C-alpha positions as CSV (number, residue, x, y, z in Angstrom):
1,X,-3.5,5.9,-29.2
2,X,-2.6,3.2,-31.6
3,X,-4.2,-0.1,-30.5
4,X,-1.0,-2.0,-31.4
5,X,1.2,0.3,-29.3
6,X,3.6,-1.6,-27.1
7,X,3.7,-0.6,-23.4
8,X,6.6,-1.3,-21.1
9,X,5.7,-3.4,-18.1
10,X,5.4,-1.3,-14.9
11,X,5.2,-3.8,-12.0
12,X,6.0,-1.1,-9.4
13,X,2.9,1.3,-9.8
14,X,2.6,4.4,-7.8
15,X,-0.9,4.9,-6.5
16,X,0.3,8.2,-5.0
17,X,2.3,10.3,-7.4
18,X,6.0,10.7,-6.5
19,X,5.7,14.4,-7.2
20,X,3.1,14.7,-4.5
21,X,5.1,12.6,-2.0
22,X,8.2,14.8,-2.6
23,X,6.5,17.7,-0.9
24,X,6.8,15.8,2.4
25,X,10.1,14.2,1.8
26,X,13.4,15.0,3.5
27,X,15.8,14.6,0.6
28,X,14.6,11.5,-1.1
29,X,13.2,9.8,1.9
30,X,9.8,9.9,3.6
31,X,8.5,8.3,6.8
32,X,6.1,5.5,6.2
33,X,3.8,4.0,8.8
34,X,1.9,0.8,8.3
35,X,-1.6,0.4,9.7
36,X,-1.4,-1.2,13.2
37,X,2.3,-0.5,13.6
38,X,3.4,2.3,16.0
39,X,6.8,3.1,14.5
40,X,7.5,4.9,11.3
41,X,10.1,3.6,8.8
42,X,12.2,5.8,6.5
43,X,11.9,4.7,2.9
44,X,12.7,6.2,-0.5
45,X,10.0,8.2,-2.2
46,X,10.3,5.8,-5.1
47,X,9.1,2.9,-2.9
48,X,6.3,4.9,-1.1
49,X,2.7,4.6,-2.2
50,X,3.2,1.7,-4.6
51,X,1.3,-1.5,-5.4
52,X,2.3,-4.4,-7.6
53,X,0.8,-4.2,-11.1
54,X,-1.9,-1.9,-9.9
55,X,-2.8,-0.5,-13.3
56,X,-2.1,-3.6,-15.3
57,X,-5.0,-4.7,-17.6
58,X,-5.8,-6.9,-20.5
59,X,-6.2,-5.6,-24.0
60,X,-9.8,-6.1,-25.1
61,X,-10.0,-8.9,-27.7
62,X,-6.5,-10.3,-27.6
63,X,-6.1,-10.6,-23.8
64,X,-2.6,-9.2,-24.0
65,X,-1.3,-7.6,-20.8
66,X,-0.8,-3.9,-21.2
67,X,0.1,-0.9,-19.0
68,X,-1.6,1.9,-20.9
69,X,-3.2,3.5,-17.9
70,X,0.1,3.7,-16.1
71,X,1.7,5.5,-19.1
72,X,-1.3,7.9,-19.4
73,X,-1.1,8.8,-15.7
74,X,2.7,9.2,-15.9
75,X,2.4,11.6,-18.8
76,X,-0.3,13.6,-16.9
77,X,1.9,13.8,-13.8
78,X,4.9,14.9,-15.8
79,X,2.9,17.7,-17.4
80,X,1.2,18.8,-14.2
81,X,4.1,18.8,-11.7
82,X,5.8,22.0,-12.9
83,X,2.5,23.8,-12.6
84,X,1.6,22.6,-9.1
């Protein structure tokens, strides 16, 4: 990858791939339960298993904020989902 490549910000990072979550979804929703809470809450797959800026890092040397890990994981997930 080119060191000067520009990466779009991804502040809503999936730590659990959406393709994986869809296996348990009903339509586009999945039941989420927070630790210590008895009741489940229906949320969209898009909002499940996410963390704010989870894969954000700084470019070595310049300190510029980049999202290269997020892009790499997304490409891998896109390639793997049809197979699995």
